[in-house]
Backbone bond lengths (Angstrom), bond angles and torsions (degrees), N, CA, C in turn:
res aa  C-N    CA-C-N  psi(-1)  N-CA   C-N-CA  omega(-1)  CA-C   N-CA-C  phi
1 M - - - 1.465 - - 1.518 111.00 -
2 L 1.335 116.34 -28.28 1.459 119.65 -178.44 1.523 111.79 -64.74
3 W 1.339 114.48 -41.30 1.468 117.38 179.72 1.515 111.29 -65.66
4 A 1.339 117.52 -32.43 1.467 121.04 178.16 1.523 110.60 -66.47
5 A 1.331 117.10 -39.09 1.466 120.40 178.74 1.522 110.61 -65.57
6 W 1.372 115.54 -42.33 1.480 118.60 177.90 1.531 111.19 -62.11
7 F 1.345 114.80 -39.88 1.469 119.59 -179.47 1.535 110.80 -64.20
8 A 1.346 116.93 -43.58 1.454 121.58 179.62 1.524 110.99 -64.50
9 Q 1.345 115.61 -40.38 1.461 119.83 178.75 1.524 110.84 -64.09
10 G 1.341 116.47 -38.22 1.463 120.14 178.45 1.508 111.42 -64.00
11 I 1.337 115.83 -42.00 1.469 119.05 178.34 1.507 110.66 -64.36
12 H 1.347 116.33 -44.39 1.466 120.46 -179.78 1.519 110.79 -62.35
13 G 1.336 116.64 -42.32 1.467 119.77 178.63 1.502 111.64 -64.61
14 G 1.352 116.05 -39.10 1.467 119.18 178.25 1.518 111.40 -64.06
15 N 1.342 116.78 -39.53 1.468 119.79 178.01 1.516 111.39 -63.73
16 M 1.361 116.17 -39.91 1.459 119.51 179.16 1.523 110.83 -63.86
17 Q 1.347 115.99 -41.28 1.463 118.61 178.96 1.519 111.05 -65.04
18 T 1.351 116.27 -38.29 1.464 119.83 177.67 1.523 111.41 -63.84
19 T 1.357 115.60 -40.17 1.461 119.59 178.90 1.517 111.13 -64.06
20 V 1.358 115.97 -41.09 1.462 119.96 178.68 1.519 110.71 -61.88
21 R 1.355 114.47 -41.68 1.461 117.84 179.13 1.531 110.69 -62.90
22 K 1.324 116.60 -40.80 1.459 119.99 -179.51 1.518 111.94 -66.25
23 Q 1.320 116.91 -31.59 1.457 120.77 -176.64 1.523 113.08 -82.26
24 R 1.328 117.80 -9.62 1.450 119.32 178.59 1.527 110.39 -66.39
25 F 1.300 115.18 135.10 1.461 119.92 -179.58 1.527 109.56 -73.05
26 K 1.305 117.00 133.02 1.464 122.56 -176.75 1.522 109.93 -85.96
27 W 1.331 114.70 85.50 1.466 119.85 -176.65 1.521 112.79 -66.41
28 H 1.315 116.65 -25.39 1.460 117.86 -178.55 1.533 111.76 -63.50
29 I 1.345 115.94 -28.33 1.467 118.93 176.78 1.522 110.17 -64.95
30 V 1.327 116.57 -43.30 1.458 121.16 178.09 1.529 110.60 -62.43
31 V 1.325 115.67 -42.60 1.476 119.95 -178.53 1.526 110.62 -61.46
32 F 1.323 117.29 -42.57 1.459 120.69 -178.07 1.528 112.37 -73.81
33 L 1.330 117.54 -34.70 1.461 120.58 -177.78 1.526 113.31 -83.02
34 A 1.325 117.11 -25.76 1.465 120.56 -173.41 1.529 114.03 -56.20
35 P 1.345 120.55 -47.45 1.474 118.60 -179.57 1.529 113.21 -59.02
36 A 1.345 116.28 -44.14 1.463 119.50 -179.99 1.527 111.23 -65.21
37 V 1.328 117.00 -42.43 1.474 120.60 -179.93 1.526 110.57 -64.66
38 L 1.331 117.26 -41.19 1.461 120.62 179.68 1.528 111.65 -64.89
39 V 1.331 116.65 -44.88 1.467 120.14 179.23 1.520 110.58 -64.40
40 Y 1.341 116.99 -45.86 1.461 120.55 179.60 1.523 111.42 -62.22
41 S 1.313 116.43 -41.01 1.467 119.65 178.93 1.528 111.04 -65.43
42 A 1.341 116.56 -39.30 1.464 120.00 -177.38 1.513 112.50 -67.82
43 I 1.334 117.30 -36.76 1.468 119.30 -174.68 1.521 113.33 -101.88
44 M 1.360 118.21 -10.11 1.461 120.08 -177.87 1.528 112.87 -125.83
45 I 1.322 117.40 -58.19 1.461 121.15 -171.09 1.531 111.26 -68.08
46 F 1.335 117.88 -53.03 1.456 120.95 -177.73 1.529 112.56 -63.02
47 P 1.352 119.74 -44.62 1.471 118.73 175.43 1.522 112.71 -60.70
48 M 1.336 117.86 -37.37 1.456 119.90 179.61 1.526 110.80 -65.97
49 I 1.331 117.16 -43.15 1.460 120.23 178.35 1.523 110.83 -63.60
50 D 1.335 116.47 -41.01 1.465 119.76 179.50 1.523 111.32 -67.84
51 T 1.332 117.33 -33.35 1.470 120.37 175.60 1.519 110.71 -63.92
52 L 1.325 116.55 -44.88 1.468 120.10 177.26 1.533 110.69 -62.03
53 R 1.325 116.63 -37.44 1.461 120.01 178.34 1.531 110.59 -66.27
54 L 1.331 117.04 -44.81 1.467 120.60 -179.37 1.525 112.09 -60.10
55 S 1.348 116.47 -34.10 1.462 119.47 -177.56 1.522 112.91 -66.53
56 L 1.342 117.24 -15.13 1.464 121.30 -178.78 1.527 112.41 -99.24
57 F 1.326 117.20 5.04 1.460 121.75 -178.40 1.525 109.66 -125.04
58 T 1.306 115.28 167.17 1.458 122.02 171.26 1.518 108.21 -138.15
59 Q 1.312 115.25 158.71 1.460 120.60 -176.87 1.522 109.94 -98.56
60 E 1.313 117.06 120.86 1.469 122.66 174.85 1.526 107.69 -122.53
61 G 1.327 114.79 99.43 1.454 119.62 -174.45 1.511 109.63 70.39
62 S 1.317 116.07 -123.03 1.466 121.06 178.58 1.518 111.90 -101.18
63 K 1.343 117.15 7.97 1.458 121.43 -176.71 1.524 110.72 -110.43
64 E 1.324 114.09 148.08 1.457 120.86 171.16 1.521 108.60 -98.04
65 V 1.313 116.29 125.70 1.466 121.79 -177.18 1.528 108.62 -114.46
66 Y 1.312 116.17 130.47 1.468 120.56 178.88 1.519 109.87 -72.24
67 V 1.346 116.49 127.16 1.466 120.91 -178.95 1.530 111.77 -125.96
68 G 1.308 117.74 4.96 1.459 120.13 178.60 1.527 112.01 67.15
69 L 1.332 115.72 -125.63 1.466 121.33 -176.12 1.526 112.29 -96.35
70 K 1.322 117.55 17.10 1.461 120.04 -177.44 1.527 112.36 -61.84
71 N 1.335 117.20 -37.99 1.471 119.43 178.56 1.523 111.43 -61.90
72 F 1.311 116.92 -36.51 1.463 120.38 178.25 1.528 110.95 -70.97
73 Q 1.334 116.91 -37.03 1.465 119.89 175.49 1.522 110.87 -63.46
74 T 1.323 115.93 -40.42 1.462 119.90 176.62 1.525 110.57 -62.01
75 L 1.305 115.75 -42.76 1.460 121.21 -177.69 1.525 111.28 -64.94
76 F 1.327 117.64 -38.65 1.458 121.24 -174.42 1.528 113.24 -88.06
77 H 1.336 117.86 -28.32 1.463 119.61 -168.84 1.529 114.99 -124.92
78 D 1.335 118.68 -21.71 1.464 119.63 -178.86 1.531 109.96 -68.34
79 P 1.336 118.29 128.50 1.474 120.56 -178.30 1.522 113.57 -58.38
80 N 1.324 117.33 -27.75 1.464 120.13 -178.80 1.529 112.90 -76.46
81 W 1.345 117.11 -18.24 1.455 120.32 -175.64 1.526 113.77 -123.15
82 S 1.316 117.28 -33.33 1.465 119.60 -172.95 1.521 112.37 -63.27
83 G 1.338 117.57 -37.55 1.462 119.76 179.71 1.520 111.85 -60.74
84 Q 1.341 116.23 -45.38 1.458 120.05 179.13 1.534 111.38 -66.26
85 F 1.351 115.82 -38.68 1.461 118.64 -178.70 1.527 111.45 -65.20
86 W 1.327 117.61 -49.30 1.458 120.24 -177.61 1.525 111.01 -67.65
87 N 1.326 117.12 -32.13 1.463 120.02 175.09 1.531 110.53 -64.45
88 A 1.341 116.64 -45.58 1.465 120.79 179.33 1.526 111.11 -64.37
89 L 1.330 117.12 -40.46 1.464 120.46 179.85 1.528 110.71 -65.55
90 G 1.332 116.61 -44.20 1.464 119.82 178.21 1.524 112.03 -62.17
91 N 1.337 116.57 -41.31 1.464 119.92 177.36 1.521 111.17 -63.99
92 N 1.329 116.80 -38.00 1.464 120.66 179.29 1.525 110.91 -65.12
93 V 1.318 116.46 -40.28 1.470 120.07 177.92 1.524 110.42 -63.09
94 W 1.339 117.38 -43.81 1.464 121.12 179.00 1.533 110.61 -64.40
95 F 1.320 116.72 -39.95 1.461 122.64 177.26 1.528 109.95 -58.37
96 F 1.324 116.43 -42.84 1.468 121.90 179.29 1.528 111.30 -69.01
97 I 1.319 117.16 -41.82 1.472 120.73 -178.32 1.521 110.67 -61.20
98 I 1.332 117.09 -42.33 1.461 120.00 179.24 1.527 110.63 -61.14
99 H 1.313 116.89 -42.17 1.468 119.52 178.55 1.530 111.10 -64.04
100 M 1.323 117.43 -40.03 1.458 119.98 -179.31 1.527 111.59 -68.91
101 L 1.331 117.29 -37.87 1.460 120.70 -175.38 1.523 113.30 -86.50
102 V 1.327 117.48 -21.03 1.469 120.53 -176.45 1.531 111.06 -113.08
103 Q 1.326 116.64 -55.46 1.463 119.72 -173.30 1.525 112.49 -64.05
104 N 1.320 117.50 -52.62 1.461 119.75 -173.57 1.530 113.26 -68.44
105 P 1.353 120.30 -44.84 1.473 118.17 176.61 1.527 113.32 -61.22
106 I 1.346 117.08 -41.36 1.467 119.16 178.96 1.532 109.86 -67.00
107 G 1.338 116.88 -38.55 1.457 119.67 176.84 1.517 112.06 -60.63
108 I 1.341 116.94 -41.56 1.466 121.00 177.68 1.520 110.41 -65.03
109 M 1.335 116.98 -41.97 1.460 120.87 179.73 1.532 111.12 -62.82
110 L 1.347 116.67 -44.97 1.459 120.07 178.83 1.519 111.22 -62.94
111 A 1.338 116.54 -40.85 1.468 119.84 179.03 1.526 110.69 -62.59
112 A 1.340 116.38 -41.07 1.464 119.58 179.65 1.522 111.08 -64.40
113 I 1.331 116.98 -40.10 1.471 120.22 179.65 1.523 110.70 -68.55
114 L 1.333 116.52 -45.42 1.462 120.13 -175.75 1.527 112.84 -72.80
115 S 1.325 117.84 -14.52 1.469 120.37 178.90 1.526 112.30 -87.48
116 V 1.326 116.95 -3.12 1.469 119.89 177.50 1.528 108.91 -67.44
117 P 1.325 119.67 122.48 1.479 121.11 -174.10 1.524 113.87 -61.40
118 T 1.338 117.07 -29.59 1.464 119.59 -175.62 1.524 113.65 -86.61
119 L 1.322 117.69 -0.58 1.461 120.16 -178.33 1.522 110.28 -71.98
120 R 1.325 116.48 127.99 1.462 120.99 179.09 1.528 110.26 -85.58
121 F 1.314 116.47 148.39 1.460 124.35 178.20 1.539 112.13 59.72
122 A 1.327 117.15 30.84 1.465 120.50 -179.48 1.517 111.21 -61.48
123 A 1.328 118.01 -38.18 1.463 121.16 -179.96 1.520 111.19 -62.89
124 A 1.330 117.05 -39.44 1.470 120.57 178.83 1.527 110.32 -65.88
125 Y 1.327 116.89 -41.11 1.463 119.77 178.83 1.525 111.28 -64.11
126 R 1.333 116.67 -42.01 1.468 120.00 178.18 1.525 110.91 -61.28
127 T 1.311 116.15 -39.53 1.463 120.34 179.63 1.523 110.98 -63.83
128 V 1.328 116.55 -43.66 1.469 120.57 -179.89 1.530 110.50 -61.31
129 V 1.324 116.95 -39.45 1.465 120.52 -177.84 1.523 111.26 -71.85
130 I 1.338 117.05 -36.72 1.464 120.23 -172.93 1.521 112.59 -85.24
131 V 1.334 118.96 -21.07 1.467 120.98 -175.11 1.535 112.78 -58.19
132 P 1.345 120.93 -45.15 1.478 118.72 179.92 1.521 114.02 -57.20
133 T 1.335 117.35 -25.69 1.462 120.80 -178.66 1.525 111.87 -63.98
134 I 1.311 117.33 -31.69 1.456 120.07 -176.58 1.523 112.29 -89.15
135 L 1.329 117.77 -1.51 1.457 120.69 179.38 1.525 110.83 -77.47
136 S 1.299 116.67 150.80 1.466 122.09 177.52 1.521 110.46 -70.12
137 F 1.341 115.49 148.57 1.463 120.26 175.05 1.526 110.97 -59.01
138 V 1.321 116.45 -36.02 1.468 120.49 -179.20 1.524 110.37 -63.37
139 I 1.323 116.83 -44.58 1.459 120.92 178.64 1.527 110.69 -62.91
140 V 1.334 116.25 -47.49 1.460 120.44 -178.01 1.526 111.11 -63.54
141 G 1.336 116.71 -45.74 1.462 120.33 -178.51 1.513 112.79 -61.34
142 F 1.327 116.89 -50.01 1.461 119.99 -178.21 1.527 111.56 -69.47
143 A 1.323 117.41 -36.75 1.461 120.27 179.83 1.526 110.86 -62.11
144 W 1.327 116.67 -46.23 1.462 118.63 -179.03 1.524 112.20 -72.94
145 K 1.315 118.56 -28.71 1.461 119.56 172.66 1.525 110.60 -62.47
146 L 1.324 116.89 -40.47 1.462 120.19 177.86 1.526 111.20 -69.19
147 I 1.330 116.64 -41.40 1.469 120.06 -178.57 1.525 111.26 -62.81
148 L 1.324 117.29 -41.57 1.466 121.88 -174.12 1.530 113.60 -92.28
149 S 1.318 117.04 0.73 1.469 119.62 -179.75 1.528 110.49 -65.03
150 P 1.336 118.31 131.49 1.477 120.20 177.50 1.525 112.80 -71.88
151 L 1.333 118.38 -13.58 1.473 121.12 -177.70 1.523 111.83 -92.92
152 W 1.330 117.60 -51.08 1.461 120.02 -176.16 1.530 113.35 -128.23
153 G 1.317 117.88 12.12 1.462 120.61 179.27 1.518 112.32 -78.56
154 I 1.325 115.57 161.05 1.467 119.99 179.60 1.525 112.32 -91.25
155 A 1.337 117.62 -12.52 1.467 119.89 -179.08 1.525 112.42 -61.00
156 P 1.357 120.61 -45.05 1.474 119.42 178.22 1.524 112.26 -59.95
157 G 1.324 117.13 -41.61 1.456 120.12 -179.70 1.515 112.79 -65.10
158 I 1.353 117.02 -39.81 1.463 120.37 179.74 1.522 110.57 -65.37
159 L 1.327 116.62 -45.34 1.462 119.55 179.41 1.524 111.19 -65.55
160 D 1.321 116.36 -35.42 1.462 119.80 177.76 1.520 110.77 -66.15
161 A 1.328 116.86 -37.44 1.468 120.76 -178.25 1.519 112.29 -65.90
162 I 1.323 117.66 -28.04 1.473 120.41 -179.63 1.527 111.65 -104.35
163 G 1.347 116.08 13.96 1.454 120.56 175.43 1.506 115.86 77.48
164 L 1.328 117.24 22.29 1.470 120.73 -178.49 1.529 111.17 -121.18
165 K 1.313 116.26 32.81 1.461 119.80 -177.07 1.524 111.88 -60.95
166 S 1.332 116.96 -32.06 1.468 120.15 -179.24 1.517 112.03 -66.44
167 W 1.338 116.82 -16.34 1.462 119.68 179.95 1.522 112.16 -78.09
168 F 1.318 116.28 -18.52 1.460 118.02 -175.36 1.524 111.59 -74.55
169 H 1.320 115.25 138.11 1.462 123.60 173.58 1.529 107.30 -139.77
170 P 1.309 117.73 155.59 1.481 119.21 172.84 1.523 109.33 -72.40
171 W 1.329 114.93 77.68 1.469 120.58 -169.45 1.516 113.04 -58.72
172 L 1.332 118.26 -35.78 1.461 120.11 179.44 1.519 112.09 -80.24
173 G 1.312 117.66 -7.33 1.466 120.67 -178.01 1.512 114.12 -106.47
174 K 1.325 117.80 -2.15 1.464 121.43 179.55 1.519 109.79 -110.38
175 E 1.322 115.52 134.72 1.458 120.10 -175.56 1.529 112.05 -59.64
176 E 1.325 117.80 -38.65 1.458 120.34 -174.72 1.527 112.96 -75.64
177 Y 1.340 118.03 -16.31 1.459 120.94 -177.58 1.527 113.93 -111.10
178 A 1.309 118.13 -23.52 1.471 121.38 -166.18 1.526 112.37 -60.13
179 L 1.328 118.45 -48.99 1.470 120.43 -175.37 1.519 110.73 -66.66
180 T 1.323 117.38 -43.18 1.466 120.48 178.57 1.525 110.91 -62.53
181 T 1.337 116.66 -39.91 1.468 120.53 178.24 1.515 111.12 -61.77
182 L 1.330 117.25 -45.58 1.463 120.56 179.34 1.533 111.34 -65.39
183 A 1.330 116.50 -36.48 1.466 119.44 177.70 1.528 110.61 -64.05
184 L 1.338 116.98 -40.06 1.461 120.03 178.73 1.521 111.58 -68.84
185 I 1.337 116.95 -34.08 1.467 120.02 174.17 1.528 109.92 -63.29
186 S 1.323 116.39 -42.32 1.466 120.70 177.55 1.524 110.91 -63.57
187 V 1.341 116.78 -38.41 1.467 121.10 175.99 1.525 110.09 -60.13
188 W 1.338 116.24 -46.13 1.471 120.17 178.86 1.522 110.99 -58.70
189 Q 1.328 116.95 -39.21 1.459 119.47 -177.01 1.526 112.51 -71.77
190 F 1.325 117.96 -38.62 1.466 120.33 -169.62 1.520 114.49 -109.93
191 I 1.317 117.93 9.23 1.463 118.90 -178.57 1.525 111.51 -65.83
192 G 1.330 116.63 -19.38 1.458 119.59 179.25 1.516 113.64 -67.57
193 I 1.335 118.14 -25.67 1.469 120.22 -178.11 1.527 111.65 -68.34
194 P 1.356 119.79 -54.88 1.473 117.78 176.45 1.524 112.27 -63.09
195 M 1.332 117.03 -32.77 1.458 118.94 178.70 1.529 111.55 -60.66
196 M 1.346 116.90 -46.65 1.455 120.12 -177.85 1.527 111.88 -69.69
197 L 1.336 117.82 -38.40 1.467 120.15 179.13 1.527 111.38 -65.10
198 I 1.329 117.24 -44.35 1.463 120.39 179.28 1.524 110.65 -70.46
199 Y 1.326 116.44 -35.80 1.469 120.59 176.88 1.529 110.42 -59.99
200 A 1.329 116.65 -44.97 1.466 120.27 177.97 1.529 110.94 -64.25
201 A 1.337 117.12 -38.68 1.464 120.15 179.14 1.526 111.10 -65.60
202 L 1.329 117.03 -38.87 1.466 120.36 179.48 1.524 111.07 -66.39
203 L 1.329 116.25 -38.79 1.464 119.27 179.69 1.524 112.10 -69.72
204 S 1.343 117.24 -22.35 1.467 120.25 -178.47 1.523 112.86 -83.25
205 I 1.335 118.29 -5.68 1.462 120.87 178.64 1.533 109.15 -70.07
206 P 1.318 118.82 126.64 1.471 120.35 -179.15 1.526 112.08 -57.63
207 Q 1.309 116.51 137.30 1.457 121.40 -178.62 1.521 111.55 -64.47
208 E 1.348 117.17 -26.74 1.459 120.19 -179.37 1.526 111.60 -61.74
209 I 1.346 116.09 -37.85 1.462 120.06 179.96 1.525 110.26 -65.35
210 L 1.326 117.17 -43.13 1.461 120.73 -179.60 1.531 111.04 -67.03
211 E 1.324 116.40 -37.63 1.460 119.60 178.57 1.523 111.01 -67.91
212 A 1.329 116.73 -38.08 1.467 119.97 177.56 1.527 110.67 -64.97
213 A 1.342 116.49 -40.46 1.464 120.00 177.78 1.521 110.99 -65.04
214 E 1.338 115.98 -37.41 1.464 120.07 179.03 1.524 111.02 -66.14
215 C 1.318 116.23 -36.17 1.462 119.68 176.89 1.527 111.86 -65.12
216 D 1.325 115.72 -28.65 1.467 120.40 177.32 1.520 112.25 -85.70
217 G 1.315 117.27 4.79 1.454 121.02 177.74 1.510 114.49 86.01
218 I 1.331 118.33 14.73 1.466 122.20 -179.94 1.522 107.95 -97.76
219 T 1.307 117.05 105.47 1.460 121.99 -178.82 1.525 109.97 -135.88
220 G 1.336 114.94 172.21 1.459 120.80 175.16 1.517 112.80 61.52
221 F 1.339 115.76 -134.59 1.457 121.03 -177.49 1.520 111.19 -65.01
222 S 1.329 116.85 -34.52 1.467 119.80 179.21 1.525 111.15 -62.66
223 A 1.327 116.66 -36.48 1.466 119.80 178.58 1.519 110.62 -65.28
224 F 1.325 116.11 -39.90 1.470 118.07 178.45 1.522 110.56 -67.60
225 W 1.327 117.24 -44.33 1.467 121.09 -173.64 1.534 111.99 -71.92
226 K 1.320 116.79 -39.22 1.464 120.08 -173.02 1.525 113.35 -95.40
227 V 1.336 117.38 -24.59 1.466 119.69 -174.64 1.523 111.47 -114.45
228 K 1.327 117.16 -56.33 1.461 120.39 -173.07 1.526 112.13 -71.43
229 L 1.329 117.40 -44.51 1.467 120.04 -175.03 1.524 112.74 -59.50
230 P 1.348 119.26 -47.05 1.476 117.65 177.29 1.524 113.45 -60.16
231 L 1.340 116.82 -30.73 1.461 119.77 -177.58 1.523 112.82 -78.29
232 I 1.341 117.81 -21.44 1.466 119.81 -179.66 1.524 111.78 -102.51
233 L 1.324 117.98 7.95 1.471 120.18 178.94 1.527 112.87 -57.06
234 P 1.349 119.90 -39.59 1.470 117.78 175.77 1.514 113.09 -58.55
235 S 1.331 117.82 -38.89 1.470 120.64 177.99 1.520 111.05 -68.10
236 I 1.333 116.93 -36.98 1.470 119.88 176.62 1.526 110.03 -64.12
237 G 1.326 116.51 -38.18 1.462 119.68 175.86 1.517 111.97 -62.36
238 I 1.325 117.18 -38.88 1.469 121.29 179.43 1.518 110.63 -65.32
239 I 1.346 117.96 -46.13 1.466 119.07 -179.43 1.523 110.81 -67.89
240 S 1.328 117.41 -27.98 1.466 119.81 177.76 1.526 110.85 -67.13
241 I 1.339 116.60 -45.35 1.469 118.70 -179.33 1.522 110.69 -71.86
242 L 1.334 118.48 -32.22 1.463 120.52 175.05 1.525 110.31 -65.75
243 T 1.321 116.80 -38.61 1.464 120.91 176.67 1.521 110.72 -63.66
244 F 1.317 116.38 -42.06 1.465 121.09 179.13 1.522 111.45 -61.49
245 V 1.324 116.09 -49.77 1.466 120.60 -178.88 1.527 110.30 -64.12
246 G 1.325 117.04 -44.62 1.453 120.46 -178.32 1.519 113.51 -63.93
247 N 1.327 116.78 -38.73 1.461 119.67 -177.71 1.521 112.54 -73.69
248 F 1.318 117.98 -34.40 1.463 119.21 178.28 1.527 111.65 -83.55
249 N 1.331 116.88 0.67 1.460 121.81 169.08 1.523 111.95 -108.11
250 S 1.327 116.99 5.48 1.465 120.71 -174.54 1.528 111.27 -64.75
251 F 1.314 114.47 145.80 1.464 121.05 177.54 1.523 111.80 -161.06
252 D 1.330 116.01 -46.76 1.462 121.88 -166.51 1.523 113.42 -58.78
253 L 1.333 117.04 -50.42 1.462 120.34 -174.36 1.524 111.24 -64.42
254 I 1.319 117.03 -43.62 1.464 120.50 178.89 1.518 110.30 -63.04
255 Y 1.321 116.60 -42.90 1.465 121.32 -178.69 1.523 110.86 -63.49
256 V 1.322 117.41 -43.53 1.463 120.89 -177.72 1.523 111.06 -69.49
257 A 1.330 116.58 -43.86 1.461 120.11 -173.61 1.525 113.25 -80.51
258 Q 1.330 117.39 -37.79 1.468 120.44 -172.94 1.521 113.85 -118.50
259 G 1.321 118.39 -5.74 1.453 120.66 179.12 1.513 112.48 84.32
260 P 1.344 117.55 175.70 1.468 121.11 -177.75 1.534 113.52 -63.25
261 V 1.336 117.59 -27.70 1.464 119.33 -179.04 1.519 111.91 -81.56
262 A 1.340 117.86 -6.14 1.468 122.48 174.86 1.518 111.26 51.30
263 G 1.310 115.62 54.93 1.455 120.96 -178.18 1.514 112.77 -76.36
264 P 1.329 115.42 178.94 1.469 126.32 -3.61 1.531 112.60 -78.19
265 N 1.317 114.55 133.62 1.467 122.47 176.95 1.528 111.80 55.92
266 Y 1.338 116.87 44.16 1.469 123.81 176.95 1.536 113.00 61.35
267 S 1.322 117.86 20.63 1.463 120.01 -177.45 1.523 112.16 -72.85
268 T 1.335 117.89 -18.69 1.466 120.88 177.52 1.527 111.52 -110.76
269 D 1.319 116.38 14.80 1.464 120.21 -178.97 1.521 110.35 -70.92
270 I 1.316 116.90 127.83 1.459 122.29 175.21 1.528 107.99 -122.27
271 L 1.318 116.70 177.43 1.460 119.85 -174.07 1.528 112.03 -60.24
272 G 1.325 117.32 -35.17 1.462 120.19 -179.53 1.517 112.75 -64.65
273 T 1.332 117.81 -46.66 1.465 120.81 179.57 1.530 111.01 -71.46
274 F 1.322 116.62 -35.34 1.464 120.11 177.27 1.529 110.76 -64.21
275 M 1.327 116.60 -42.08 1.459 120.85 177.46 1.528 111.05 -64.48
276 Y 1.331 117.29 -39.56 1.469 121.24 -179.87 1.528 110.42 -62.17
277 R 1.326 117.51 -48.42 1.470 120.52 -179.57 1.518 111.28 -63.41
278 T 1.319 115.95 -40.04 1.462 119.52 -177.35 1.520 111.04 -70.15
279 F 1.313 117.64 -41.94 1.466 121.51 -175.46 1.528 111.44 -73.46
280 F 1.328 116.83 -48.45 1.462 120.68 -173.71 1.526 113.45 -97.08
281 G 1.338 116.96 -18.19 1.461 119.90 -175.69 1.522 111.24 80.90
282 Y 1.332 115.30 159.97 1.459 119.76 178.67 1.527 108.63 -156.79
283 Q 1.323 115.60 126.92 1.468 122.66 -179.42 1.532 109.41 54.81
284 L 1.331 118.31 -116.49 1.471 120.83 -176.91 1.524 112.87 -83.14
285 Q 1.318 117.77 -9.15 1.462 120.77 -180.00 1.524 109.74 -86.03
286 L 1.335 116.30 121.11 1.461 121.33 179.06 1.526 109.96 -78.00
287 G 1.321 115.72 147.12 1.450 120.13 178.91 1.520 112.16 -76.06
288 D 1.318 115.82 143.37 1.462 122.78 177.03 1.521 107.36 -129.40
289 Q 1.343 116.41 100.26 1.447 120.33 -175.03 1.526 112.46 -63.35
290 N 1.300 117.10 -36.38 1.459 119.88 -177.06 1.525 111.90 -70.66
291 L 1.329 117.25 -42.54 1.458 120.16 177.51 1.534 110.60 -70.10
292 G 1.338 115.77 -36.44 1.461 118.76 174.62 1.516 111.93 -62.82
293 A 1.325 116.96 -38.38 1.464 120.86 176.50 1.522 111.22 -65.66
294 A 1.337 116.84 -34.00 1.460 120.08 177.01 1.525 110.67 -64.80
295 I 1.338 117.28 -39.99 1.464 120.55 176.95 1.529 110.19 -64.10
296 A 1.329 116.43 -44.27 1.466 120.19 177.88 1.531 110.94 -61.36
297 S 1.323 117.23 -36.80 1.469 120.69 178.39 1.525 111.02 -66.88
298 V 1.333 116.88 -38.12 1.466 120.20 176.92 1.527 110.22 -64.79
299 M 1.337 116.55 -41.50 1.466 120.11 176.53 1.526 110.64 -59.84
300 F 1.329 116.68 -43.80 1.458 120.82 178.47 1.522 111.09 -62.40
301 A 1.332 116.94 -41.51 1.461 120.71 -179.33 1.527 111.04 -65.32
302 I 1.331 117.45 -41.25 1.470 120.98 178.96 1.526 109.95 -61.23
303 I 1.332 116.05 -47.00 1.467 120.04 -179.26 1.526 110.60 -64.95
304 L 1.339 117.31 -41.29 1.462 120.98 -179.80 1.523 111.23 -62.63
305 V 1.338 116.80 -44.39 1.467 120.16 179.32 1.525 110.39 -63.32
306 G 1.338 116.84 -43.82 1.461 120.05 179.17 1.513 112.62 -61.46
307 V 1.323 117.38 -43.08 1.461 121.47 179.63 1.527 110.77 -66.31
308 C 1.339 117.15 -40.52 1.471 120.53 179.24 1.529 110.99 -64.77
309 I 1.331 116.90 -41.44 1.469 119.92 177.23 1.523 109.94 -59.48
310 Y 1.327 115.92 -42.68 1.476 119.45 179.33 1.522 110.97 -64.48
311 L 1.330 117.42 -46.74 1.457 120.71 -174.51 1.525 112.39 -67.01
312 F 1.338 117.02 -40.13 1.456 120.11 -171.74 1.522 114.08 -96.90
313 T 1.310 118.47 -7.14 1.474 120.45 177.99 1.523 111.11 -124.47
314 V 1.314 116.92 -63.41 1.465 120.67 -173.99 1.511 111.53 -66.05
315 Q 1.339 117.91 -48.39 1.464 120.24 -175.27 1.516 111.80 -63.64
316 R 1.324 117.53 -36.22 1.468 119.61 179.28 1.519 111.37 -63.03
317 R 1.332 116.09 -37.20 1.463 119.06 179.53 1.526 111.63 -73.98
318 L 1.338 116.40 -28.78 1.461 119.47 -178.69 1.515 113.12 -78.53
319 R 1.321 117.49 -18.21 1.464 119.93 -176.24 1.517 112.79 -62.01
320 R 1.340 117.39 -25.63 1.452 119.66 -178.21 1.527 112.04 -65.62
321 Y 1.359 116.15 -19.71 1.464 119.78 -179.32 1.519 112.47 -91.96
322 Q 1.329 117.62 -4.54 1.455 119.74 -179.34 1.527 109.97 -81.74
323 F 1.326 114.03 153.04 1.464 118.09 -179.52 1.517 109.49 -74.17
């Protein structure tokens, strides 16, 4: 019986030592995460908090005076600012809608075509689609301004060569066309992102599922519509929210192609360019950091609400399609 007691004590002692080991704090995790957290906080978290703080103050001489939500009231209701704000917000919504209705469906279609195993030169096609994504906004903006210029652009000549010269208009110079034209240019540049994400999702579908569907007589377009599409819905949800966030953060392309005033006559003005002019000023317009911070805070709130709606409603419904 004595040896049994020693054996039990050894097991109990070993369990206690194991528990102690489990309870030790893993400092190496902190060491590895600390640099990334510090850098992210320095360039993202602290500036965002300071922006929210600035939106609640106004500058009177050399002093900052707390005014609460007055800057937001000015932005929404003051005749000198509300018109520009609602115009920029409406343009931003239209900019986003075009990307959702044009970029993402075409990206899904291209991914479906390029995922066909028998397609020749698929790698070359993928490269052609993805290359514009890595180009600078400055290159894309100036290149398309030259292409669409009615004076020295190649677009009039190309349309004339195929007998469609009457279709040409100075699209970037007309209020009714300019924003849609820039949105389509942005679609051309970034269509490779949804294409690659959906392409990867299609390749991750188990071959057994496709073979089972084929045995049931589901092939071709029916296989994509009835089998593949439901399985890639989570990926479609991801590209949708990425499109939303990216479009309500847009600035570069509009700034390069149309300048800070987002012409003609503010027809291409979005929240990003409106915030830039308000914060830094332009020509005769003086900069107002506090009102500019209020615009940035509204942009943050719009993106936050959109992301929360996706996470707590759409994503929960899409989980049923995940493996």
